[in-house]
MIMARSE-658155 format. One record per residue (C-alpha): z, y, x. Coordinates in Angstrom, 2 decimals. Layout:
N
SITE        pz        py        px
SITE         Z         Y         X
...
***
This chain:
462
SITE        pz        py        px
SITE    -28.16     17.16     33.57
SITE    -28.80     15.48     30.39
SITE    -29.83     12.17     28.85
SITE    -31.24     12.19     25.34
SITE    -31.65      9.00     23.34
SITE    -33.74      9.18     20.28
SITE    -35.89      6.88     18.26
SITE    -38.98      8.04     20.10
SITE    -37.44      6.90     23.51
SITE    -35.17      7.98     26.23
SITE    -35.58     11.32     28.16
SITE    -33.51     12.75     30.91
SITE    -33.08     14.29     34.13
SITE    -33.53     12.34     37.33
SITE    -30.49     11.64     39.48
SITE    -26.70     11.85     38.77
SITE    -24.45      9.55     36.85
SITE    -25.34      6.42     34.90
SITE    -25.46      7.13     31.27
SITE    -25.58     10.84     31.69
SITE    -29.02     11.13     33.41
SITE    -32.16      9.08     33.45
SITE    -30.99      6.98     36.46
SITE    -32.63      3.67     37.59
SITE    -30.05      1.69     35.77
SITE    -30.87      3.71     32.51
SITE    -34.54      3.08     32.95
SITE    -33.83     -0.73     33.30
SITE    -31.57     -0.73     30.35
SITE    -34.11      0.94     27.92
SITE    -37.13     -0.94     29.20
SITE    -35.14     -4.09     28.74
SITE    -34.11     -3.13     25.11
SITE    -37.80     -2.27     24.27
SITE    -39.17     -5.51     25.74
SITE    -36.35     -7.41     23.87
SITE    -37.44     -5.75     20.68
SITE    -40.99     -6.63     21.22
SITE    -40.04    -10.36     21.74
SITE    -37.98    -10.27     18.50
SITE    -40.95     -8.59     16.59
SITE    -43.37    -11.14     17.95
SITE    -41.45    -14.31     18.04
SITE    -42.43    -17.10     20.36
SITE    -46.03    -17.19     19.17
SITE    -47.61    -15.66     22.27
SITE    -47.51    -14.11     25.79
SITE    -46.66    -10.51     25.29
SITE    -48.51     -7.64     27.05
SITE    -47.52     -3.93     27.46
SITE    -49.59     -1.07     28.67
SITE    -47.83      1.22     31.12
SITE    -49.03      4.62     32.21
SITE    -47.64      7.79     33.59
SITE    -47.93     11.45     34.21
SITE    -47.89     12.97     37.84
SITE    -44.24     13.74     37.88
SITE    -42.52     13.26     41.32
SITE    -40.34     10.49     39.76
SITE    -42.98      8.82     38.07
SITE    -44.02      6.27     40.61
SITE    -40.33      5.24     40.94
SITE    -39.58      5.01     37.17
SITE    -42.95      3.23     36.68
SITE    -42.11      0.41     39.32
SITE    -38.74     -0.07     37.53
SITE    -39.94     -0.16     34.12
SITE    -42.90     -2.46     34.96
SITE    -40.91     -4.90     36.88
SITE    -37.97     -4.93     34.21
SITE    -40.71     -6.04     31.75
SITE    -42.06     -8.53     34.15
SITE    -38.43     -9.91     34.63
SITE    -38.39    -10.38     30.63
SITE    -41.52    -12.43     30.88
SITE    -43.87     -9.81     29.69
SITE    -47.27     -9.14     31.18
SITE    -47.72     -5.53     32.29
SITE    -51.11     -3.59     32.59
SITE    -50.49     -0.60     34.80
SITE    -52.92      2.27     34.27
SITE    -51.27      4.30     37.00
SITE    -51.93      8.01     36.66
SITE    -52.76      8.47     33.04
SITE    -52.10     10.47     29.74
SITE    -50.30      9.91     26.64
SITE    -53.44      9.60     24.58
SITE    -55.00      7.13     27.15
SITE    -52.14      4.65     26.82
SITE    -52.37      4.98     22.95
SITE    -56.13      4.26     23.26
SITE    -55.53      1.40     25.75
SITE    -53.00     -0.53     23.69
SITE    -55.43     -1.60     21.00
SITE    -58.35     -2.08     23.18
SITE    -56.36     -4.40     25.62
SITE    -54.88     -6.12     22.37
SITE    -51.45     -5.45     23.96
SITE    -48.29     -5.66     21.96
SITE    -46.94     -2.30     22.91
SITE    -47.12      0.51     25.43
SITE    -44.93      2.88     27.43
SITE    -45.79      6.30     28.74
SITE    -43.57      7.78     31.44
SITE    -43.65     11.42     30.88
SITE    -41.17     14.13     29.68
SITE    -44.08     15.98     28.21
SITE    -43.69     19.95     28.63
SITE    -40.20     19.56     30.36
SITE    -39.50     20.80     33.92
SITE    -40.29     18.42     36.90
SITE    -36.74     17.04     37.12
SITE    -37.04     15.48     33.83
SITE    -38.91     12.06     32.93
SITE    -38.88      9.80     29.99
SITE    -39.93      6.47     28.39
SITE    -42.05      7.13     25.38
SITE    -42.54      4.06     23.29
SITE    -45.54      2.64     21.35
SITE    -46.14     -0.17     19.02
SITE    -49.10     -2.53     18.98
SITE    -51.34     -0.05     17.27
SITE    -50.69      2.45     20.22
SITE    -48.68      4.71     17.77
SITE    -45.12      6.11     18.26
SITE    -42.33      3.99     16.70
SITE    -40.81      4.69     13.29
SITE    -37.19      5.50     12.77
SITE    -36.22      1.97     11.95
SITE    -37.85      0.45     14.93
SITE    -36.45      3.07     17.37
SITE    -33.02      2.67     15.94
SITE    -33.15     -1.20     16.52
SITE    -34.12     -0.65     20.13
SITE    -31.20      1.88     20.53
SITE    -28.89     -0.82     19.09
SITE    -30.14     -3.53     21.50
SITE    -29.61     -1.06     24.42
SITE    -25.93     -0.41     23.16
SITE    -25.15     -4.07     23.02
SITE    -26.98     -5.06     26.24
SITE    -28.59     -7.81     24.12
SITE    -31.10     -9.12     26.61
SITE    -32.18    -12.43     28.02
SITE    -34.46    -12.44     31.09
SITE    -37.03    -15.09     31.96
SITE    -36.86    -17.81     34.45
SITE    -38.76    -17.83     37.52
SITE    -41.79    -19.90     36.15
SITE    -41.77    -17.67     33.09
SITE    -42.01    -14.07     34.67
SITE    -44.67    -11.79     33.46
SITE    -47.74    -10.97     35.41
SITE    -48.26     -7.46     36.83
SITE    -51.88     -6.10     36.91
SITE    -53.36     -2.61     37.59
SITE    -56.33     -1.16     35.64
SITE    -57.72      2.21     36.85
SITE    -60.75      2.22     34.50
SITE    -59.29      4.16     31.65
SITE    -60.38      7.59     32.68
SITE    -63.98      6.56     31.92
SITE    -62.97      4.22     29.00
SITE    -60.97      6.96     27.22
SITE    -63.86      9.48     27.68
SITE    -66.24      6.86     26.45
SITE    -64.21      6.55     23.32
SITE    -64.27     10.42     22.84
SITE    -67.90     10.84     23.42
SITE    -68.70      8.06     20.75
SITE    -67.07     10.16     18.04
SITE    -69.50     11.06     15.25
SITE    -68.96     14.75     15.25
SITE    -68.76     15.17     18.98
SITE    -72.18     16.95     19.66
SITE    -72.84     16.16     23.29
SITE    -76.45     17.52     23.38
SITE    -75.24     20.77     21.83
SITE    -72.62     21.11     24.35
SITE    -74.83     20.26     27.34
SITE    -77.34     22.76     26.01
SITE    -74.80     25.50     25.86
SITE    -74.27     25.69     29.69
SITE    -70.64     26.33     29.13
SITE    -68.30     27.54     32.15
SITE    -64.56     26.90     31.68
SITE    -61.45     27.34     33.60
SITE    -58.86     24.39     33.57
SITE    -55.13     24.65     34.14
SITE    -53.72     21.08     34.30
SITE    -50.33     22.11     35.67
SITE    -50.90     19.79     38.72
SITE    -50.57     16.71     36.55
SITE    -52.86     14.09     35.08
SITE    -54.98     16.57     33.18
SITE    -56.34     17.44     36.41
SITE    -58.03     14.17     36.65
SITE    -58.99     13.56     33.00
SITE    -60.16     17.02     31.72
SITE    -62.62     17.82     34.46
SITE    -63.96     14.32     34.31
SITE    -64.71     14.88     30.53
SITE    -66.29     18.13     31.19
SITE    -68.57     16.58     33.86
SITE    -69.74     14.17     31.28
SITE    -70.44     17.01     28.89
SITE    -72.42     19.10     31.27
SITE    -69.71     21.81     31.44
SITE    -69.27     23.84     34.57
SITE    -65.43     23.45     35.44
SITE    -63.35     25.79     37.57
SITE    -60.20     23.97     38.48
SITE    -56.81     25.65     38.59
SITE    -53.68     23.70     39.33
SITE    -55.51     20.29     38.96
SITE    -54.11     18.52     41.92
SITE    -51.91     15.68     40.39
SITE    -48.93     16.12     42.63
SITE    -46.18     16.68     40.17
SITE    -45.30     20.12     41.58
SITE    -45.73     22.11     38.46
SITE    -46.85     25.71     39.57
SITE    -45.39     27.35     36.39
SITE    -43.35     26.25     33.27
SITE    -45.47     23.41     31.98
SITE    -45.08     24.31     28.35
SITE    -48.55     25.84     27.54
SITE    -47.23     29.28     26.06
SITE    -48.69     32.77     26.62
SITE    -45.78     33.80     28.95
SITE    -46.75     30.95     31.32
SITE    -50.44     31.54     31.59
SITE    -51.00     34.84     33.15
SITE    -52.90     33.31     36.23
SITE    -55.56     31.40     34.09
SITE    -55.97     34.47     31.75
SITE    -56.91     36.50     34.86
SITE    -59.04     33.82     36.43
SITE    -61.21     33.39     33.11
SITE    -61.99     37.03     33.30
SITE    -62.61     37.03     37.04
SITE    -65.09     33.81     36.73
SITE    -66.84     35.23     33.77
SITE    -65.98     31.94     31.94
SITE    -66.70     31.22     28.43
SITE    -62.83     30.25     27.77
SITE    -59.99     28.58     29.50
SITE    -58.37     25.16     28.74
SITE    -54.67     24.49     29.28
SITE    -52.99     21.20     29.00
SITE    -49.42     20.04     29.34
SITE    -48.32     17.42     32.03
SITE    -49.15     14.25     29.76
SITE    -52.37     15.96     28.11
SITE    -51.35     15.68     24.40
SITE    -51.03     19.52     23.93
SITE    -54.14     21.66     24.21
SITE    -54.16     25.67     24.34
SITE    -57.12     27.72     24.92
SITE    -57.77     31.14     26.54
SITE    -60.66     33.46     25.26
SITE    -63.20     35.11     27.51
SITE    -61.49     38.35     27.68
SITE    -58.15     36.50     28.88
SITE    -56.45     36.79     25.49
SITE    -54.85     33.69     24.00
SITE    -56.79     31.81     21.44
SITE    -53.29     30.43     20.77
SITE    -52.30     26.75     20.85
SITE    -51.66     27.23     17.00
SITE    -55.19     27.96     16.43
SITE    -56.56     24.97     18.56
SITE    -55.82     22.70     15.45
SITE    -57.10     25.20     13.07
SITE    -60.51     25.57     14.78
SITE    -61.04     21.83     15.42
SITE    -60.12     21.18     11.79
SITE    -62.49     23.97     10.60
SITE    -65.32     22.09     12.48
SITE    -64.53     18.69     11.15
SITE    -63.87     19.87      7.66
SITE    -67.34     21.52      7.69
SITE    -68.99     18.19      8.45
SITE    -66.71     16.14      6.03
SITE    -64.56     17.24      2.97
SITE    -61.00     16.08      3.42
SITE    -57.18     16.72      3.59
SITE    -55.25     18.02      6.65
SITE    -51.53     17.81      7.64
SITE    -49.29     19.76     10.21
SITE    -45.68     20.00     10.50
SITE    -43.31     22.64      9.14
SITE    -43.38     24.61     12.36
SITE    -47.17     25.07     12.29
SITE    -49.31     28.05     11.26
SITE    -50.32     28.76      7.78
SITE    -53.84     29.28      9.07
SITE    -54.51     25.38      8.72
SITE    -53.71     25.60      5.08
SITE    -55.94     28.59      4.73
SITE    -59.01     26.88      6.38
SITE    -58.32     23.56      4.62
SITE    -58.27     25.31      1.19
SITE    -61.55     27.11      2.15
SITE    -63.28     23.81      2.59
SITE    -61.84     22.37     -0.67
SITE    -59.19     20.20      0.78
SITE    -55.42     19.88      0.43
SITE    -52.88     20.81      3.01
SITE    -49.34     19.38      3.31
SITE    -46.57     19.81      5.86
SITE    -44.50     17.27      7.23
SITE    -41.04     17.18      9.26
SITE    -41.52     18.06     12.92
SITE    -42.42     14.95     15.14
SITE    -45.72     13.24     15.75
SITE    -44.54     10.09     13.75
SITE    -43.82     12.15     10.68
SITE    -47.14     13.90     10.85
SITE    -49.07     10.53     11.39
SITE    -47.11      8.92      8.45
SITE    -47.95     12.00      5.96
SITE    -51.64     11.88      7.26
SITE    -51.90      8.13      6.35
SITE    -50.25      8.81      3.02
SITE    -52.66     11.58      2.10
SITE    -55.74     10.15      3.69
SITE    -56.02     13.30      6.04
SITE    -59.01     13.39      8.22
SITE    -57.60     15.58     10.79
SITE    -54.03     17.00     11.52
SITE    -51.52     17.39     14.29
SITE    -48.98     19.88     15.39
SITE    -49.02     23.70     16.02
SITE    -48.18     23.21     19.58
SITE    -51.79     22.30     20.26
SITE    -51.69     18.58     19.34
SITE    -54.81     17.36     17.75
SITE    -54.68     14.14     15.73
SITE    -58.11     12.77     14.73
SITE    -57.71      9.40     12.90
SITE    -61.47      8.69     13.66
SITE    -60.35      8.21     17.21
SITE    -56.54      7.34     16.90
SITE    -53.28      8.37     15.40
SITE    -51.95     10.23     18.30
SITE    -52.15     13.74     19.77
SITE    -55.14     13.97     22.10
SITE    -56.46     16.79     24.25
SITE    -59.49     15.09     25.33
SITE    -60.53     14.83     21.63
SITE    -59.43     18.40     21.03
SITE    -61.64     19.64     23.93
SITE    -64.81     17.62     22.76
SITE    -64.35     18.93     19.05
SITE    -63.82     22.53     20.24
SITE    -66.82     22.60     22.56
SITE    -68.81     20.99     19.76
SITE    -67.76     23.74     17.32
SITE    -68.31     26.62     19.86
SITE    -71.77     25.17     20.79
SITE    -72.89     25.16     17.12
SITE    -71.16     28.16     15.57
SITE    -73.03     30.95     17.33
SITE    -70.03     32.85     18.24
SITE    -68.00     33.40     21.48
SITE    -64.40     31.96     21.83
SITE    -63.02     35.38     21.06
SITE    -65.28     35.95     18.00
SITE    -64.40     32.53     16.69
SITE    -60.62     33.31     16.91
SITE    -61.14     36.62     15.16
SITE    -62.89     34.80     12.28
SITE    -59.57     32.96     11.35
SITE    -56.73     34.44      9.29
SITE    -54.56     36.58     11.51
SITE    -51.08     35.09     11.77
SITE    -48.85     35.70     14.58
SITE    -46.02     33.40     15.94
SITE    -42.97     33.89     18.06
SITE    -41.36     30.74     19.44
SITE    -37.92     31.17     20.66
SITE    -34.92     28.92     21.75
SITE    -30.98     28.98     21.84
SITE    -29.50     26.76     24.49
SITE    -26.78     24.44     23.19
SITE    -23.55     23.40     24.66
SITE    -21.49     20.50     23.55
SITE    -19.13     22.76     21.53
SITE    -21.81     24.25     19.29
SITE    -21.90     22.86     15.85
SITE    -25.69     22.82     15.13
SITE    -25.43     21.34     11.60
SITE    -22.96     23.97     10.59
SITE    -25.28     26.63     11.89
SITE    -28.17     25.48      9.86
SITE    -25.98     24.94      6.72
SITE    -24.80     28.45      6.93
SITE    -28.29     29.85      7.34
SITE    -29.54     28.02      4.39
SITE    -26.71     29.28      2.30
SITE    -27.24     32.89      3.52
SITE    -30.94     32.81      2.49
SITE    -30.44     30.56     -0.80
SITE    -32.26     33.18     -2.73
SITE    -35.59     32.69     -0.82
SITE    -37.79     29.56     -0.76
SITE    -35.82     27.43      1.55
SITE    -36.86     23.84      2.77
SITE    -34.28     21.50      4.46
SITE    -36.68     18.56      5.01
SITE    -36.44     19.25      8.75
SITE    -33.70     21.85      9.80
SITE    -34.11     24.80      7.64
SITE    -37.32     26.52      6.96
SITE    -37.08     29.82      5.06
SITE    -40.37     31.07      3.55
SITE    -40.70     34.74      2.76
SITE    -43.74     36.23      1.01
SITE    -45.69     37.17      4.18
SITE    -43.80     35.50      6.84
SITE    -41.51     32.49      7.65
SITE    -38.80     31.22     10.02
SITE    -38.11     27.67     10.97
SITE    -34.76     26.48     12.60
SITE    -34.22     23.10     13.89
SITE    -32.44     21.14     16.79
SITE    -34.97     19.86     19.22
SITE    -35.61     16.08     19.78
SITE    -36.45     16.45     23.28
SITE    -34.12     19.29     24.70
SITE    -30.51     20.46     24.08
SITE    -31.75     23.63     22.19
SITE    -32.18     25.03     18.70
SITE    -35.85     25.91     18.27
SITE    -36.52     29.16     16.31
SITE    -40.14     29.62     15.23
SITE    -41.30     32.67     13.16
SITE    -44.71     33.57     11.74
SITE    -45.69     36.91     10.29
SITE    -48.80     39.09      9.91
SITE    -48.37     40.90     13.24
SITE    -46.82     39.79     16.54
SITE    -44.30     42.82     16.22
SITE    -43.01     41.49     12.87
SITE    -42.98     37.99     14.20
SITE    -40.80     38.93     17.25
SITE    -38.74     41.26     15.02
SITE    -38.00     38.40     12.58
SITE    -37.09     36.14     15.42
SITE    -34.73     38.75     17.07
SITE    -32.95     39.30     13.66
SITE    -32.47     35.49     13.07
SITE    -31.28     34.89     16.76
SITE    -28.67     37.74     16.27
SITE    -27.53     36.11     13.00
SITE    -27.20     32.63     14.60
SITE    -25.30     34.19     17.68
SITE    -22.85     35.73     15.24
SITE    -22.28     32.28     13.52
SITE    -21.74     30.77     16.92
SITE    -19.28     33.55     17.88
***
């Protein structure tokens, strides 16, 4: 059982001991620290408002009630969106002119996990300085709660399914007419979380026939919720059985998007961003950004359209900052996260679905043909479980020294670039693991590189 405190929030398993797991007391502590940070940030000038939303995890209702009432106890008004998505809360914060937002979700982690993910007044994740300040407030228990006449006001707003969809459909390059005329049929796997509410509602507005798979938002994930090939056998079979044009897979908080081709093969979550960027760049010249663990295919597509590609450290806040610095018109992460500034600076599967449908409706190709039109890179995503005794920094330093004659980047962990392939090693921000991502010109080569690197790391640990 684990509690992970980071600049992006607090994430842990439900139950157990205070300070070692995400218990009710830990939820109060970090909600209080966040609320106190907002008060310091805004001074006494105004009444503060925070937007709160949650995915469909079993613990979500409990954690949401604790967090919301803690903020009310600090004198902060709360707008509760209820069952929502991460991008929906990000959209709602500026629309409500709120001072911040909290999403209660552990993203792709299993059902026993939950988390408080924190936003600023722009609806964007906090930077390192702000996150560190909140951790310091939590460590010192430096809170002052409101007296009875100054308590915050709690209210609910269940209108954001339609409001978020409205924002998506207003985007310039979302071609609603072309999508409706294409008469698409798709299968949606929402892993029994809030994507089962939002994605079918979006598809209905776009005139797309939707076959629902695991779309009951009850928090009982029917398979590992990370949208990787090895977890998606059922939807792959159903896409073929239903003769669907493709399949859509989202994670529990709907900020990661993976696609399945009409023959049941994976379009690949890496290529979600590639396809959406290809479409947007065909309409408007510009630059792109993804993180160091993302496919080289985005670089290739960007250069094809005359733009410049750059890679950031892993983490949405790092991608967003580099996008701003380089005026990138689209970017994201190879885990299926689409960041489209024309909408907002956050990974958004609703935006990704709308852009991909627009691309498919206008390109004259099937989903499989579109995938085959892109450079062929293949990735292997692996992990090594950590114990407290393992010195991760020492492992990474050793690997960097062992490969010092190659092109090595230590911006974020260790990335080793070979001529036709690469490997990226880094400690996860969200789980007690080392992530090992490889990419090569065939799946066999990517897998073989991963196996070799894993073996080398295990020898270092031993």
